C-alpha positions as CSV (number, residue, x, y, z in Angstrom):
1,X,-10.9,5.0,29.1
2,X,-9.3,1.9,30.4
3,X,-5.8,2.7,31.8
4,X,-2.9,0.2,31.4
5,X,0.6,0.8,32.5
6,X,2.9,-1.7,30.7
7,X,6.2,-2.4,32.4
8,X,8.6,-5.1,31.5
9,X,9.4,-6.9,34.8
10,X,13.0,-6.9,36.0
11,X,13.2,-10.7,35.8
12,X,12.1,-10.6,32.2
13,X,14.7,-8.0,31.4
14,X,17.5,-10.1,32.9
15,X,16.3,-13.3,31.2
16,X,16.1,-11.7,27.7
17,X,19.0,-11.9,25.3
18,X,20.8,-8.8,24.0
19,X,21.3,-8.1,20.3
20,X,23.5,-5.5,18.4
21,X,24.3,-2.3,20.2
22,X,23.0,-3.6,23.5
23,X,19.4,-3.6,22.5
24,X,17.0,-5.8,24.4
25,X,15.7,-8.7,22.3
26,X,12.1,-9.4,23.4
27,X,8.9,-10.7,21.8
28,X,6.9,-9.6,24.8
29,X,6.6,-5.9,23.9
30,X,5.5,-6.2,20.3
31,X,3.1,-9.0,21.2
32,X,1.7,-7.0,24.1
33,X,1.2,-3.9,22.0
34,X,-0.4,-5.9,19.1
35,X,-2.8,-7.4,21.6
36,X,-4.0,-4.2,23.1
37,X,-7.8,-3.8,23.3
38,X,-9.7,-0.7,22.3
39,X,-9.6,1.9,25.1
40,X,-6.1,1.0,26.4
41,X,-3.6,3.6,27.5
42,X,0.0,2.3,27.8
43,X,3.1,3.8,29.2
44,X,6.3,1.8,28.5
45,X,9.1,1.2,30.9
46,X,11.9,3.3,29.5
47,X,14.5,1.2,27.6
48,X,15.9,0.2,24.2
49,X,13.8,-2.6,22.6
50,X,14.6,-4.8,19.6
51,X,11.3,-5.9,18.1
52,X,11.0,-9.1,16.1
53,X,7.9,-7.9,14.4
54,X,6.0,-4.8,13.4
55,X,3.8,-3.2,16.1
56,X,0.4,-3.5,14.4
57,X,-2.8,-1.8,15.5
58,X,-5.7,-3.0,13.3
59,X,-9.3,-2.2,13.8
60,X,-8.8,-0.5,17.2
61,X,-10.1,2.6,18.8
62,X,-9.0,5.0,21.6
63,X,-5.5,3.7,22.2
64,X,-2.5,5.6,23.6
65,X,1.1,4.3,23.4
66,X,3.4,6.5,25.4
67,X,7.0,5.4,24.8
68,X,8.3,7.2,27.9
69,X,11.5,8.1,25.9
70,X,12.1,4.5,24.8
71,X,13.7,3.4,21.5
72,X,11.9,0.8,19.4
73,X,14.1,-0.9,16.8
74,X,12.5,-3.4,14.5
75,X,14.8,-6.3,13.7
76,X,14.1,-6.1,10.0
77,X,15.0,-3.9,7.0
78,X,11.6,-4.5,5.2
79,X,9.1,-4.3,8.1
80,X,7.5,-1.1,9.3
81,X,8.2,-0.2,12.9
82,X,4.5,0.7,13.6
83,X,1.6,0.0,11.3
84,X,-1.8,1.6,12.1
85,X,-4.8,0.4,10.0
86,X,-8.5,0.9,10.2
87,X,-8.3,2.6,13.5
88,X,-9.6,5.8,15.2
89,X,-8.4,8.0,18.0
90,X,-4.8,6.6,18.2
91,X,-2.0,8.5,20.0
92,X,1.6,7.6,19.5
93,X,3.9,9.7,21.7
94,X,7.4,10.1,23.1
95,X,9.5,7.3,21.6
96,X,12.2,6.8,19.0
97,X,11.4,4.4,16.2
98,X,14.0,3.0,13.8
99,X,15.3,-0.2,12.0
100,X,18.4,-2.2,12.5
101,X,21.4,-1.0,10.6
102,X,21.9,-2.7,7.2
103,X,24.9,-4.9,7.0
104,X,25.3,-4.8,3.2
105,X,24.6,-2.5,0.2
106,X,20.8,-2.8,0.4
107,X,19.2,-0.4,2.8
108,X,15.8,-0.4,4.5
109,X,12.6,-0.8,2.4
110,X,10.1,-0.5,5.3
111,X,8.6,2.7,6.6
112,X,9.1,4.0,10.2
113,X,5.3,4.6,10.6
114,X,2.7,3.4,8.2
115,X,-0.8,4.8,8.8
116,X,-3.8,3.7,6.6
117,X,-7.6,4.0,6.4
118,X,-7.9,5.6,9.9
119,X,-9.0,8.8,11.6
120,X,-7.9,11.1,14.5
121,X,-4.3,9.9,14.7
122,X,-1.7,11.9,16.8
123,X,2.1,11.5,16.5
124,X,3.8,13.7,19.1
125,X,7.2,14.1,20.6
126,X,8.8,11.2,18.6
127,X,12.2,10.7,16.9
128,X,11.6,9.0,13.6
129,X,15.0,7.9,12.7
130,X,16.1,7.6,9.1
131,X,16.7,3.9,8.7
132,X,13.2,3.8,7.2
133,X,12.4,4.6,3.6
134,X,9.7,7.1,4.8
135,X,9.3,8.6,8.2
136,X,5.5,8.8,8.1
137,X,3.6,7.2,5.2
138,X,-0.1,8.0,5.5
139,X,-2.9,7.1,3.2
140,X,-6.6,7.9,3.7
141,X,-6.1,9.1,7.3
142,X,-8.5,11.9,8.3
143,X,-7.3,14.4,11.0
144,X,-3.6,13.3,11.2
145,X,-1.8,15.5,13.7
146,X,2.1,15.4,13.6
147,X,3.4,17.6,16.5
148,X,6.9,18.3,17.8
149,X,8.7,15.4,16.2
150,X,12.3,15.0,14.9
151,X,12.0,13.3,11.5
152,X,15.4,12.8,10.0
153,X,17.6,10.9,7.5
154,X,14.9,8.8,6.0
155,X,16.2,7.5,2.7
156,X,13.3,8.7,0.4
157,X,10.8,11.0,2.1
158,X,10.1,12.6,5.4
159,X,6.4,12.3,5.0
160,X,4.0,11.1,2.3
161,X,0.4,12.1,3.0
162,X,-2.6,11.4,0.8
163,X,-5.8,12.2,2.6
164,X,-8.3,14.9,3.7
165,X,-6.7,16.6,6.8
166,X,-3.1,17.0,8.0
167,X,-1.6,19.3,10.7
168,X,2.1,19.6,10.9
169,X,3.2,21.8,13.9
170,X,6.6,22.2,15.5
171,X,8.5,19.5,13.8
172,X,12.1,19.3,12.7
173,X,12.9,17.8,9.3
174,X,16.5,17.1,8.7
175,X,18.5,15.4,5.9
176,X,15.7,13.3,4.5
177,X,15.9,12.1,0.9
178,X,14.6,13.9,-2.2
179,X,15.6,17.3,-0.9
180,X,13.8,16.9,2.5
181,X,10.4,17.4,0.8
182,X,7.0,16.5,2.2
183,X,4.8,14.8,-0.4
184,X,1.2,15.9,0.0
185,X,-2.1,15.3,-1.9
186,X,-5.5,16.4,-0.7
187,X,-7.8,13.4,-1.2
188,X,-11.3,13.2,0.2
189,X,-11.9,10.4,2.7
190,X,-12.0,7.1,0.9
191,X,-11.2,8.9,-2.4
192,X,-8.9,7.7,-5.2
193,X,-5.2,8.2,-4.7
194,X,-2.6,8.5,-7.4
195,X,1.2,8.8,-7.6
196,X,3.1,11.1,-7.4
197,X,1.3,13.3,-4.9
198,X,0.4,16.8,-6.0
199,X,2.6,18.9,-3.8
200,X,6.3,18.8,-2.9
201,X,6.7,21.1,0.2
202,X,9.8,22.3,2.0
203,X,8.4,25.3,4.0
204,X,5.3,26.1,6.1
205,X,2.2,26.6,4.1
206,X,-1.5,26.2,4.1
207,X,-3.5,24.3,1.4
208,X,-6.8,22.6,1.2
209,X,-6.5,19.8,3.8
210,X,-3.1,21.0,5.1
211,X,-2.0,23.3,7.9
212,X,1.8,23.7,8.5
213,X,3.3,26.0,11.2
214,X,6.4,26.3,13.4
215,X,8.3,23.6,11.4
216,X,12.0,23.7,10.7
217,X,13.6,22.3,7.6
218,X,17.4,21.7,7.9
């Protein structure tokens, strides 16, 4: 696997402008991540980044994004923070992802993570903060592993999953909308999906296509 360590140079940090709450305003990070080639492994310089666009991985394989404890804040109420589509073997680890704070009565309509039509996706050690409407929205993703994350205060749902294989292990779900439930439907790969999902879950369980263990609902 090709190894890339992505650091924002000190000169770039000093030259960039600052937005609300002291977040760094930079196009470089989102553009760099969007341009990653298959096989890349990235470790960010730790910091608080204000992104002007969604981080989009589309049609990629074998990519690791290690946030190194960074905060990624998308400068939009309607965009997703990270969108993974048509990918395989993607690892998203060790970052906080959120939206800007709404200034009026209308809150966010974007998800924190949107995962679609992919396989072998890992989300581990992340803080998925509740400015988003859904913490993780996942459709037709085979072998999604969600491990040791803090998923909280999302306005509608913590997780929506419609697909063939989901593992939830060691996560904390706190104060998400609709009673903190996880919405789950077993759907064969590339199968038909409907709404609402079949199951509303608030405790560890095992179903066809679902394994849950060591999770905490608060």
